[in-house]
Each structure stands twice: as C-alpha cells, then as structure tokens.
C-alpha positions as CSV (number, residue, x, y, z in Angstrom):
1,M,15.9,17.9,-5.3
2,N,15.2,14.3,-4.6
3,A,12.3,12.6,-6.4
4,S,9.3,11.4,-4.4
5,C,9.2,7.7,-3.8
6,T,6.2,5.5,-4.4
7,Y,5.7,2.2,-2.7
8,A,3.0,0.0,-4.1
9,V,1.5,-3.2,-2.8
10,Q,-0.7,-5.3,-5.1
11,A,-3.0,-8.0,-3.7
12,E,-5.0,-10.6,-5.6
13,F,-7.7,-12.5,-3.8
14,D,-9.6,-15.7,-4.4
15,D,-12.5,-14.7,-2.1
16,P,-14.3,-11.3,-2.4
17,A,-15.2,-11.4,1.3
18,V,-11.5,-11.6,2.2
19,A,-10.8,-8.7,-0.2
20,D,-13.5,-6.7,1.6
21,E,-12.0,-7.5,5.0
22,W,-8.5,-6.5,3.8
23,V,-9.8,-3.2,2.4
24,A,-11.6,-2.4,5.6
25,W,-8.5,-3.2,7.7
26,L,-6.5,-0.9,5.4
27,R,-9.1,1.9,5.6
28,D,-9.7,1.6,9.4
29,E,-6.2,0.9,10.6
30,H,-3.2,0.2,8.4
31,L,-3.1,3.3,6.2
32,D,-3.0,5.5,9.3
33,D,-0.1,3.3,10.7
34,V,1.9,3.7,7.5
35,L,1.2,7.5,7.4
36,A,2.3,7.8,11.1
37,A,5.5,5.8,10.1
38,G,6.5,8.3,7.4
39,A,4.3,8.1,4.3
40,L,2.9,11.4,3.1
41,D,-0.1,10.0,1.2
42,A,-1.9,6.7,0.7
43,E,-4.4,5.4,-1.8
44,V,-6.3,2.2,-2.2
45,V,-7.8,1.1,-5.5
46,R,-10.1,-1.9,-6.0
47,W,-9.8,-2.8,-9.7
48,E,-12.7,-3.8,-11.8
49,G,-12.5,-7.0,-13.8
50,E,-12.9,-10.7,-13.6
51,S,-10.2,-11.2,-11.0
52,I,-10.2,-9.5,-7.6
53,H,-7.2,-7.1,-7.4
54,V,-6.5,-4.3,-4.9
55,S,-3.6,-1.8,-5.1
56,V,-2.3,0.3,-2.3
57,R,0.0,3.2,-3.1
58,Y,2.1,5.1,-0.5
59,L,4.0,8.2,-1.3
60,F,7.2,9.1,0.6
61,A,9.1,12.4,0.3
62,D,12.1,10.6,-1.2
63,R,13.9,7.3,-1.3
64,R,15.7,8.0,1.9
65,A,12.4,8.4,3.8
66,F,11.1,5.2,2.3
67,T,14.3,3.4,3.3
68,R,14.0,4.6,6.8
69,Y,10.3,3.4,6.9
70,E,11.4,0.0,5.4
71,E,14.1,-0.5,7.9
72,E,12.4,0.8,11.0
73,Q,8.7,0.3,10.7
74,A,7.8,-1.9,7.7
75,P,8.8,-5.3,9.4
76,R,6.3,-4.8,12.2
77,L,3.5,-3.5,10.0
78,R,4.1,-6.3,7.4
79,D,4.1,-8.9,10.1
80,E,0.8,-7.6,11.5
81,G,-0.7,-7.8,8.0
82,L,0.5,-11.3,7.3
83,R,-0.8,-12.5,10.7
84,R,-4.3,-11.3,9.7
85,F,-4.1,-12.0,6.0
86,P,-1.6,-14.9,5.3
87,P,-1.3,-16.3,1.8
88,E,-3.3,-19.4,3.0
89,R,-6.4,-17.2,2.9
90,G,-6.1,-17.0,-0.8
91,I,-4.1,-13.8,-1.2
92,R,-1.1,-13.2,-3.4
93,Y,1.0,-10.2,-2.8
94,A,3.5,-8.2,-4.9
95,R,5.4,-5.1,-4.0
96,A,7.2,-2.5,-6.0
97,V,9.1,0.7,-5.3
98,G,9.7,3.5,-7.8
99,A,10.6,7.2,-8.2
100,V,7.8,9.6,-9.2
101,C,8.8,11.0,-12.6
102,A,5.8,13.3,-13.2
103,R,2.6,14.4,-11.5
104,A,-0.3,16.4,-12.7
105,A,-3.6,17.6,-11.1
106,S,-6.6,19.3,-12.4
107,A,-6.7,23.1,-11.7
108,S,-10.0,22.5,-9.9
109,T,-8.5,20.2,-7.3
C-alpha cells in the first residue's frame, strides 16, 4: 500500500492584516479548490509567537495523486495565490512534500 502524501505550505508575514486576509482567502476559497483538485484533507494553523507564521497542510492519497495535482492543477492555483498575495506584500513562502509515516487519533474522535 502506498503511503499518504502530505504537501505543506509555510507562510511568514510582516503584516498581521495581510496574514488575516490570506487565512480568510484560504478558508473561503482556496482550500475548497485544492480539495476539488485532489486533496483529501486540508488544515490551516496560525502559529503563536513573536513572528507571524501560518502553515497549510494538504493530505493526498499517495505521491501519485499529489504528482497529478502538481502537474495538472497546482500551477493555476499557485498563480492565483501569487497574484493576490505576491512576496511584495511582505510574505515569504516555503513548500515541502513528504510521506506520512504514522498517524494516531484519539478514540473519542
């Protein structure tokens, strides 16, 4: 069985208002677009601390599903995001892809 694939986007912001706008766009539009394009699950975390960091995690069934997304859908979705939130607005992006090695959930969930 193939391992699930996680795709993560990290964003660091200079301006909290831009971070709020980015999170609203993710919540109201972009997450649904990525789910429709093949992701199984999506999660956004705004980290606490002195700097303004937000992480987005998308889960794909396997690496093949992610590769299909990356080749067929990601260019259009990334372009839309960069048009709305270019680095000139004080945003720094980092992306990573990895295989899910283990997962656990509470029995009450």
